[in-house]
Each structure stands twice: as C-alpha cells, then as structure tokens.
C-alpha positions in Angstrom: 6.4 -2.3 -4.5 2.9 -3.4 -5.0 1.1 -6.4 -6.6 -2.5 -6.4 -7.7 -4.1 -9.8 -8.0 -7.6 -10.8 -9.0 -9.8 -11.7 -6.1 -13.5 -12.4 -5.3 -13.6 -9.2 -3.1 -11.4 -6.2 -2.5 -8.6 -7.0 0.0 -5.3 -5.6 1.1 -2.1 -6.8 2.8 1.0 -4.9 3.8 4.4 -6.6 4.3 7.4 -4.8 5.8 11.0 -6.0 5.6 12.8 -6.9 8.7 15.5 -4.4 7.6 13.1 -1.7 8.6 13.9 -1.8 12.3 12.3 -3.5 15.3 8.7 -4.7 15.5 7.4 -1.4 16.7 8.7 0.4 13.7 7.5 -2.3 11.3 4.0 -2.2 12.8 4.0 1.6 12.6 4.8 1.5 8.9 2.1 -1.1 8.2 -0.4 0.9 10.2 0.4 4.1 8.2 0.1 2.4 4.8 -3.2 0.8 5.9 -4.6 4.2 6.9 -3.6 5.7 3.5 -5.0 2.7 1.6 -8.4 3.1 3.4 -8.4 6.8 2.5 -8.1 5.9 -1.2 -9.9 2.5 -1.1 -12.9 3.6 -3.1 -10.7 4.6 -6.0 -9.7 1.0 -6.6 -12.0 -1.4 -8.6 -13.7 -4.3 -6.8 -12.2 -7.8 -7.1 -8.7 -6.7 -6.4 -6.2 -8.1 -3.9 -3.6 -5.4 -3.1 -0.3 -6.6 -1.7 2.2 -3.9 -0.8 5.8 -4.7 0.2 7.7 -2.0 2.0 11.5 -2.4 1.8 13.8 -0.5 4.2 13.0 3.1 3.8 12.9 6.4 5.6 10.8 9.4 5.1 8.3 11.7 6.7 4.5 11.0 7.0 3.5 13.1 4.0 6.1 11.5 1.7 4.7 8.1 2.6 1.2 9.4 1.9 2.3 10.7 -1.5 4.0 7.4 -2.3 0.7 5.5 -1.7 -1.3 8.1 -3.7 1.0 7.7 -6.7 0.8 3.9 -6.4 -3.0 4.0 -6.4 -3.0 6.5 -9.3 -0.6 4.4 -11.4 -2.6 1.3 -10.7 -5.9 2.9 -11.6 -4.4 4.2 -14.9 -2.9 0.8 -15.8 -6.2 -1.1 -15.0 -8.2 1.3 -17.2 -6.0 0.6 -20.3 
C-alpha cells in the first residue's frame, strides 16, 4: 500500500508491519524497498511525499522489485490524469 501526499520536496518513508518477522527481517524489507525507490526516483514528480506500508508478505527479490515498479507506474499514470 502506498500513499502519495503533497510536500515541499520529494521525500520517502517505508513502514513495515511487525507481523513481518523480527527487526532484522523488517529492516531488510525497508532497505530493499528504499533501494528500488531510489532506482525509480527520477520518474516521480517533485513535491511528493511517498509513504509505503508493507504488510506481512513473502516473495523473492525480483517479485518485490516488480511490485515497486508497478506501484511507481500506477502512481505516475494517476498523477498525469
């Protein structure tokens, strides 16, 4: 789930549910999502605060990358309307 809020500058935050395992696993999930967001960061418009909430989930690295890519793609399409 993601929320996109207006902001004075482009920012991001990642929240991981405690149902996702111990602190090591949660930090790993946050780190991965931040890496993917940085990769696609230039595709998002300026003045946007990106808040991503990660519920309990499993999956491999590439599935997570595709999830973030589809999230960015949908967001960009909805903002252009």
